[in-house]
C-alpha positions as CSV (number, residue, x, y, z in Angstrom):
1,M,64.6,13.3,-64.2
2,S,67.1,16.0,-63.4
3,Q,68.2,18.3,-60.6
4,A,69.1,21.8,-61.6
5,G,69.5,20.8,-65.2
6,K,71.9,18.0,-64.5
7,P,70.8,14.4,-65.1
8,I,70.4,12.0,-62.2
9,V,72.4,8.9,-63.0
10,E,72.3,5.4,-61.7
11,T,75.4,3.5,-60.7
12,P,76.3,0.6,-63.1
13,D,75.2,-2.0,-60.5
14,G,71.8,-0.2,-59.9
15,R,72.3,0.2,-56.2
16,Y,72.4,4.0,-56.1
17,I,71.4,7.1,-57.9
18,V,73.8,10.1,-57.8
19,V,72.2,13.5,-57.0
20,R,74.6,16.5,-57.0
21,G,77.5,14.1,-56.6
22,R,76.1,12.2,-53.7
23,L,75.1,8.5,-53.7
24,W,71.5,7.7,-52.5
25,R,70.4,4.1,-52.2
26,R,67.8,2.9,-54.6
27,Q,64.7,1.0,-53.8
28,R,64.9,-2.8,-53.6
29,P,64.4,-4.2,-57.1
30,D,62.7,-7.3,-55.8
31,L,59.7,-5.5,-54.4
32,A,56.4,-6.5,-56.0
33,P,54.8,-3.5,-57.7
34,P,51.8,-3.5,-55.3
35,D,54.1,-3.5,-52.3
36,R,56.3,-0.8,-53.8
37,D,53.3,1.3,-54.7
38,R,52.0,1.0,-51.1
39,L,55.3,1.9,-49.6
40,V,55.8,4.9,-51.9
41,K,52.3,6.1,-51.0
42,D,53.2,5.7,-47.3
43,L,56.4,7.6,-47.8
44,M,54.6,10.5,-49.6
45,D,51.9,10.6,-46.9
46,G,54.6,10.7,-44.2
47,R,56.4,13.5,-45.9
48,R,53.2,15.5,-46.2
49,A,52.6,14.8,-42.5
50,V,56.1,16.1,-41.6
51,L,55.5,19.3,-43.5
52,A,52.0,19.8,-41.9
53,A,53.4,19.1,-38.4
54,K,56.2,21.6,-38.9
55,R,53.8,24.2,-40.0
56,R,51.6,23.6,-36.9
57,G,54.6,23.4,-34.6
58,D,53.3,20.0,-33.4
59,T,56.3,18.1,-32.1
60,E,54.4,14.9,-31.3
61,A,52.9,14.8,-34.8
62,L,56.3,15.6,-36.2
63,A,58.0,12.7,-34.4
64,S,55.2,10.3,-35.5
65,A,55.4,11.5,-39.2
66,R,59.2,11.1,-39.2
67,K,58.8,7.5,-37.9
68,A,56.3,6.8,-40.7
69,V,58.8,8.2,-43.3
70,D,61.6,6.1,-41.8
71,A,59.4,2.9,-41.8
72,A,58.5,3.4,-45.5
73,K,62.2,4.0,-46.4
74,H,63.2,0.8,-44.5
75,G,60.5,-1.1,-46.3
76,L,61.7,0.3,-49.7
77,G,65.3,-0.7,-48.9
78,E,66.5,2.9,-48.9
79,R,67.5,2.6,-45.3
80,G,68.5,-0.3,-43.0
81,P,70.2,-3.4,-44.1
82,V,71.4,-3.4,-47.7
83,W,69.3,-5.4,-50.1
84,W,72.2,-6.9,-52.0
85,D,74.0,-10.0,-50.9
86,D,77.5,-9.9,-52.3
87,G,79.1,-8.3,-49.2
88,A,79.7,-4.9,-50.8
89,P,79.6,-2.1,-48.2
90,D,76.8,0.4,-48.0
91,E,78.0,3.8,-49.4
92,N,74.7,5.6,-49.1
93,R,74.8,9.3,-48.6
94,R,78.6,9.5,-49.4
95,M,80.0,11.7,-52.1
96,A,80.6,9.5,-55.2
97,K,84.1,10.8,-55.6
98,N,85.0,9.3,-52.2
99,T,83.6,5.8,-52.8
100,S,84.4,2.7,-54.8
101,Y,82.4,4.4,-57.6
102,A,85.0,7.2,-57.9
103,G,86.5,6.0,-61.2
104,W,83.1,5.4,-62.8
105,Y,81.8,8.8,-61.6
106,A,84.9,10.7,-62.9
107,S,84.5,9.0,-66.2
108,L,81.1,10.6,-66.6
109,F,82.8,13.9,-67.0
110,D,85.7,12.9,-69.3
111,E,85.3,14.1,-72.8
């Protein structure tokens, strides 16, 4: 998978992917496939509902759809409490160069 021709990479510990230099928390690795599949379906349904509500200008439906997206992301472990238990901080949504992954991230571009 890539974004604008650049590969999307995973941090060495598997906690994040890096998209355009920013860390995004990955899904919980302990989710059973049926649970993960259901949550991903819920997430995609919620995202489609957000788009439809925006097109209609329906603020109530938009709020409901956004709650559905948030619930799915919490279930997947992409939001809310971290799914790892070693005490490492959550660095979600931060630029990789400004996190504990800075050295690793810089090494990706060393030749």
